[in-house]
N, C-alpha and C positions, 0 to 999 in steps of 0.2 A: 504494500500500500504506500502511496505517496500523496503529496499535496498538489492539487491542480494549480497550474500556473495562473489561472484567473484569481486565485485567492491570495497570492503573494502580497500585493499591495494592501488589501483589506486586513490581512492578518498582521502585517507590520504596523499599520495605523492603529489597529485595536490594541496591540501590545503597548505601543507608545502612549496612547491615551490612558490605558489602565495603569501603567507604571507611574505616570504623572499624578493621577488621582490618588493612588495608594500612597505615594511619597508625600503628597500634600497632607493627606489624612494623618500620617504619623508625625509630620512636622507641626501641624496645627493642634491636633487632638492629643498626640502623644501615644505612648505604648499602652493603649486601652482596649477594652473589649470592642468598642465601636470601630476602632481602627482595624482590628482583626477581622471584623465582619465585612468592612469595606474591602479589605484585601482578598477575602474569600470570594466575594461577589465579583471582583475584578478578574480573579483567576478563573472563575466559572464561566464568565462571559467569553474570555479569551479561548478557553477550551471548546466551548460551543462553536465559535467561529472556525477554529481549526478543524473540528470534526465535520462541519458543513462542507468544507472544501476537500475532504478526503477523496481519493481516487484509487480504489482497490485494483490490484492486478488480477485479471480473470482469464481463464482458458475459455476462449469463445467457441460457441456452436456455429458452424459454418455450413453453407449449402447453397448452390446456385439458385435453387427454386424455393429456398426458405426465406421467410421474413423474420428476423430476429428482433427481440425487444430492443428499442433504442434508448430506453431509460428504465431506471428502477422505479417501482411504485405499484399502484393498484389500478386495474382496468375499471374505468368508470363509464365507458360507452362502447358498445358494439352494435352498430346500426347502419342500415342502408341510407345514404344521404345523396344529395345533389351537390357536387363541388363545382363552383363556378369560376375559380381563379385560373386553374391550370387544366384539370381534367375536363371541365365543362360538360359534365354528365353525371350519371349515377355511379356510385361506388360504395364500398363498405368502409366506414370509419371506425377505427379502433383507437381509443384514447386512454392514455396512461396518466394518472395524477401523481405528482411527486410532492409529498409533504416536506416540511422543513427538515425532517429527520432522514429523508432518503438521500442517497448519493445523487448529485445533480449534474454530473458529466453525462453528455449525450453521445450516441454512437450511430453510425450509418446502419440501418436495419437490413440493407441489401447492398450488393456490389454492382458496379456498372458505371456508365457515363453520366455525369451531372448535367442535365439538360435544362434545368431551371433553378434559379436561386435569387430570392428577393426578400428584402427586409421591409416590414410594414410598421410604421409608428402607430400608436393606438392607445386605447384605454387600459385600465387595470381592474377589470371585473374579476370576481373570484373565479378560479380556474375551473370549478365545477359548472359554472354557468354555460348553458348551451350555446350562447352567442360569443363566448370568449374566443373561439376559433376564428371568428370573423371580425371581432371588434377590438381585441386586445393587441398590445405590442406583440409582434410575432415575426417569425421567418417562415418562408415557404420554400421547400427544396424538393426537386424531383430528380430521380435517378432512373435511367433506362437500363433495365436488367438484361441478362443474357437471353431470356426467352422472348424479348421484345416488348414486355410490359413496362409501363411507366409507373413507378411507385412514388407518391407524393407524401411528404411528412412535414409537420409544422412544430416548431418550438413556440410555446405560448407563455408569455409572462402572466403571472397571477396577481392577486391583490397585494401580496407582500413583495413578490419579485418585481424588480425595476430595471432589469437589464438582461437582454438575451445576447449571447455571444455565439457566433457561428463561423466556421472556417471553409464552408463550401463555395466553390467558384465554378461557374458554368464552363463546360468543356473539359474539366479535369476528370480523372478517373477516381472513383471512390471505392476503397476496399471495404468489404463487409466487416462491420464491427470496429472499423477505425474511428478515431475521434472526430465527432461532428462539431461539438461545441459545449456550451455550459449555460445554464439558466440560474440566476442567483436568487435564492430564498423563496421556494415554493412556486410550483408552476405545473404545466401540462404539456404532453407531447402527443400529437395526433398522427396517425398513419392512415392514408387513404389507399385502398386496395381494389383490384378488379372485382367485379361482381362474382366471378367464378373462382375466386381464391378460396381455398379451404381454411377457414378460421379455426385456430387451435386453442384459443383462449375464450373465457367467458367473463361477463361483468362481475366485479367483486374479487377477481383473482389477483394475487400478488405476483409480479413478474420481476425478473432480474435482467438488466441490460447485458447484452452479448451472450446470454444463456437461454432464456425462455424463447421458444418458437411461437411467434404470433400467428403465422399463417404459412400455407404452402401455395406457391403459385403454380398454375397449370403448365403443362408442356405445350409449346406452340410449334407447329410444323413450319411456320414462316419466320421463326426467330432468326 
C-alpha cells in the first residue's frame, strides 16, 4: 500500500496546520489535559486524511471481454437508461458509490483506445441523487474495446467531494485496471454498458476496484 500522489499536498498542509495548532495549545495553555486533547484531535484528523489517500497494491482481474470495477464501494444502481452525451441511446448503467471510508483511486474498467474524454463543471448534489450523473462536476470517458464496443464511464463529484482528477486523453491506449484518476472525499462512478452485456453485479453489492467483475461483454464477429 502507498499514498496516492493526489494526497501529497493535502497531507503536508494538514500536518503543518495540526502541528501549529498543537504547538500553540501547549504554549498558551501549557502541559494540561486540554492541550493533550487538542493534540489527540490533531493526530486523529491527520491520520484520517492519510488513510483517505491510501492506494493499496492489488492483483487485478483481467479479461478482454470483462468489465472490471473501476472503484471501491457499493453498487447503488443497475438500470437501463438513455445516455445522451456520448452513446446517444439506451444502455445499462451500473453505479458505484464511494463513501469517505473507501479507497478513492479510480481505474480503467476495460482496455482499449480512449475515444472520448471530457470534463464537465457542475453542481454538488449528493452522489446518491439520480441526477448527479448529469448535473454534478464530472468527467466522461469512453474506451473502444477489442470487441468493438464503446464503454463509457463517469467520475462524479458528490456533496463532500470538490475535485475530480483524471488522466485520460483521447487517442491514447488504456490498459485495463491502470490508473484513471482520483475523486476527493466521497463520490460516485458510473459505467454505461451495451444492452446485451451480461451484468455480474446487483444493487447493494460491495465491489473492489480491479477485482470485482461488473459485466461481461459479448463476442462480436465484426470486432
